[in-house]
Each structure stands twice: as C-alpha cells, then as structure tokens.
C-alpha positions as CSV (number, residue, x, y, z in Angstrom):
1,X,125.4,26.1,89.2
2,X,123.9,29.5,89.7
3,X,123.1,32.0,87.0
4,X,123.7,35.7,87.5
5,X,120.6,37.8,87.9
6,X,120.0,41.0,86.6
7,X,120.3,42.6,90.2
8,X,123.8,41.2,90.3
9,X,124.6,42.8,87.1
10,X,123.2,46.3,87.7
11,X,125.5,49.2,88.1
12,X,124.4,52.6,89.2
13,X,124.6,55.3,86.7
14,X,127.5,57.6,88.1
15,X,126.4,60.9,89.5
16,X,128.7,63.6,88.4
17,X,129.4,66.8,90.4
18,X,128.9,70.3,88.8
19,X,132.7,70.4,88.6
20,X,132.9,67.3,86.5
21,X,130.1,68.4,84.1
22,X,131.6,72.0,83.8
23,X,134.9,70.3,82.9
24,X,133.5,67.9,80.6
25,X,131.4,70.6,78.6
26,X,134.2,73.2,78.9
27,X,131.6,75.7,80.5
28,X,131.9,77.6,83.7
29,X,130.0,76.3,86.7
30,X,127.8,79.6,86.6
31,X,126.5,78.7,83.2
32,X,125.4,75.2,84.5
33,X,123.8,77.0,87.4
34,X,122.0,79.4,85.0
35,X,120.9,76.6,82.7
36,X,119.5,74.7,85.6
37,X,117.6,77.6,86.9
38,X,116.2,78.3,83.6
39,X,115.2,74.5,82.8
40,X,117.9,74.3,80.0
41,X,121.0,72.1,80.0
42,X,121.2,68.5,81.1
43,X,118.7,67.4,83.8
44,X,120.3,67.5,87.2
45,X,119.3,66.1,90.5
46,X,119.4,68.1,93.7
47,X,121.0,66.1,96.5
48,X,120.8,68.2,99.6
49,X,122.0,71.7,98.4
50,X,124.4,70.5,95.5
51,X,123.5,69.5,92.0
52,X,124.5,66.2,90.6
53,X,124.2,64.9,87.1
54,X,123.6,61.4,85.7
55,X,126.2,60.6,83.2
56,X,123.6,59.1,81.0
57,X,121.5,62.4,81.2
58,X,124.6,64.5,80.1
59,X,125.3,62.0,77.1
60,X,121.5,62.1,76.1
61,X,121.5,66.0,76.1
62,X,124.7,66.0,74.2
63,X,123.1,63.7,71.7
64,X,120.1,65.9,71.5
65,X,122.2,69.0,70.8
66,X,124.6,67.3,68.3
67,X,124.5,68.8,64.8
68,X,123.2,66.3,62.3
69,X,125.6,64.8,59.9
70,X,125.8,66.6,56.7
C-alpha cells in the first residue's frame, strides 16, 4: 500500500489575470496597473508583458486591508 506524498497533494496557486482581479475587486484595470506601478495593491507577477496575480496574494492583501471588527 502506498501513502500519498506531499508532492502528489500539491496544487499550484491559481494565477489570475488582471481582468479576473479587476472583476473580483470591482476596480478598473487601469487602477490595478496604477497600483502596480506605485508598489500598492496586491503583489503581482510579470509573465512576459502581462500581469498575473496569485489568488493567495489577493486574499492576503484583502485581509490586510479589511477594517477591524468593532
């Protein structure tokens, strides 16, 4: 009997397009481009001449910018 290894269970973190993230955040793509050029917003990865976002990075950024409970 074989036991599944960590490598067999590993799944890549989905890379989202700028369109995906703009729709998720309800922001225009130009805002995301501006944030990226200023070092703000969720961290992005340049793949060729396009930006991609790890879903986990967008979630982390949202968590960091969520108002505290009152």
